[in-house]
N, C-alpha and C positions, 0 to 999 in steps of 0.2 A: 631530439632530446631536449632542446630548449622549449620545444612546445608543450611536452610532458612535465617539465618543471614549472612552467607558468600554470598548467593546470593543476598540479599538485598544490601550489600555493593558493589558488583559487578553492580548491577542495579543503584545504586545512581552515580556510576563512568560513566556508559555508558549513563546515562540520561543527562548528560551535552552535550553529541555529538550526541544525537539520531538523529538530523536534518541531519547530515552528513551520517548517516548509509544508507539512501536510495540511494544516489550518490555513495558512495563507493561500495555498492553490485550492482549496475548497472554497475559500470566499470568492475567488476570481471566477469560479463557476457562473457567478450572478452577473457578470459583465454582459451588457446588451451585445449580442452578436447575430450575424446571419445564421440561418439554419444549416446544418450539415445535411439533413434530410429534408426534403420539401415536397409538398403535394404536387408540384409542377413535375417532378421526375419520378416521383414513387407512388403517385395515385393517392386517391382519397384516404386509404388507411396508412398513410405514410408513417404516422406516429408510432406504430407498432415496431418499425425497423430500430430507431434508437433505443426504445425500451428493451427489446429483446436482446438485441446485440450489446447494449451498454450493460444490462444486469448481468449477462454471462460473462462479460469480461471482468467487471469488478468484483463479482462473487468470486471468480477464479482466483484474483489477486488476494482476497480474503483467505481463501482456502490454502493457497500456497504459504502465506505468513502462518496461518494455523498450524499447518503439517510442520513448518520449520521449528515453530516455538515450542510445539508439543513434543517433538522428538529430541532434537539436541539445540536448545537455545544457546546462542553465542552471545557473550558479553563484550559489545565494542561501545560501551557507553561513554567511553573517553575518560580522561584524567585531567583535571584542570582545564577542561574544555580543549584537550587536545586528542588526537588519535591514540587509542591504547587498546591493547588486547593481552590478557593473561596467558591464553594458549591459543595454539591454532586447531580451530574445530573443522574436521573434515567428514564427520559422520553425519546420519540423518539427511535431511534434504541437502546439505551442504556436499554430499556425495554426488549430487546432480547438478548443482550450479553453485558458483562461488557466492553470489550475492542474492539468496532467495528472499531475503526481508526485502531488499530494494526492488527486486523483480515484482513481488507482490504489491508493493506501493506503487509502482508505475502501472501496474494493471488496473488497480483500484482507482487511481485517479483518471487514466484514460478511459475506464469503464464508465466513471460518472460523468466525464466530457462528452462521451457519445450519448449517455442517458440525457443529458441537458441538451442535447442537440445543438451544440455550440461550435461552429466553424471556428472562430477565433480561438477557443480553447484547444482545440486539437491541432490547429495549424500554427499556432504561435506559443501559447502557454505550455503545452507539452513538450515542444522541441527545447525551450529554454529549461524546463525541469530536467530534461534528459542530459542536457550538457552539464547542469550542476550536479547531478547525480554521477556523471562520468568522473567528474573531477574530484568529488568526495572519495569515490572507489579508488581512483589512482593514489590520492593521499593516503588512503587505509592500505592498499597494496604496497605503497613504498615503505610505510612503517613495518609491515608484516614481512616484507623481503629483507629489511634491514635486521629485524629481530630473529627470524626463523631461517634464514638463508635458504639452504638447498632444499630444506623440507617444504617450504612454500613454493620454491620453484618446481618442484616434482609435482605438487598439487595442482599449479596452474597449467601443466602440460596435459593433466588428465581430466580437468573439469573447466567447463567454459565459464567465463565471467558473467554473462548475461543469458546465453541460451541454454535452457535447462535440457538435459538429456533424462527421459523418463525411463530409459532401460533399466530393469532392475528396481524399479520404484516399489513394486509390491513386496520383494525381498527386504527393502529398507524398513517398510512399516511392519513386516511380520517379525523382524529380528529385533525390534525395539519397542519399549514400553511407551504409548502416547499418553502424555501427561497433559490431559485436558484442562485441569484446574489451572495450571501454569499458563495455558493459551489464554484463558478467560482474564487471570489476573494481570497479565502483561497486555493484553488487547482491550479491555473495557472502555479505556478512554478513546482509543482509536474508533472502536466500534460504535461507541455513542454518536460521535461526530459523523462517522460515515453512514450509519442508519438513518440519523436525523436529516441529513442532507439528501440522501435517496428519497427518503418520504416527502420533503418538502419539494424536490424537484418533479416527483410524480404528480403531486396534487397541484402545484401551482404553474407547472408548465404545460401539463396536459388536462384541459378542460374536459375532454373526453371522458375522463375516469369517473367524473361526478356529474357528467351531463350538464355542466355549466351551473351546478348548484353551488352557490358560493357558502351558504350555510353549512352544507354537507362538508365541503372542502376543508373549512376552517375548523369544523368540529373534528373531521378526521386528523387533521394536522396536530391539534391540541392532544387527541387521544394518543397518537402515535408517538409524540415528544413525551407525553406522561409515561407511556410503556417504556420507552427506552431510558427515561430517567430513573424508573423503578429499577430496572436492569442494572444501570449504571450505579446506583447507591446500594444495591443489594450485593454485587460483586465488590465493591469499595468496602462494605462492612465486613465481609468475609477476609479481605485482604488485611485491613487495619486491625480486626480483632486478632488475627493470628491463627483464625480457625482453618484457613486454606494458605498453604506455604506454596511459593514459587519453586 
């Protein structure tokens, strides 16, 4: 119990700064590190392993976040930098896992860590990140348990904290309207950072993609960043102008 209380206190502290975690952890991708996959063990074409595996994992994370936000977005933005929730949301992807947005974040960062082929990121940074998220979730659950009582206890008995249960997922999507505009409005900031990071990792980590042509690499990098910036400011315009409502 004392251990959980300590973790709840840690979670309440990091809850205030959780929106910065994604950006900080993205920057840590560029710390020099030994390779997770190497030619010595995986052959001459070893670089395809981190690219394929990393992209699969990180895209899966964004799809989970998208499905969550598009179906039944939960507002746990906090109040006065403290954990807060108006209601207990148990529909949509929350029927299948209690913290789908955090699961999505974990997969997105784990995937780009694999994509960056960084042993340090996977072996050191990700475990630290998981500990912080566990603390934040315990702090949130402590609030929800105190506010919603038995209703929250019943929910925890039927739905796992971290491991999704995809049974009935097609029924979940077919029974609800997917609000894709809300997904884009809520995610365009994250998507800009995420997509830009993926593009830069691919181009600057893997010379094989551009056959070592630095001019081509730099032009592609600029082109992708401009493309993602256009996407960012387009969605921002629709949001700020009120033409799209979340």
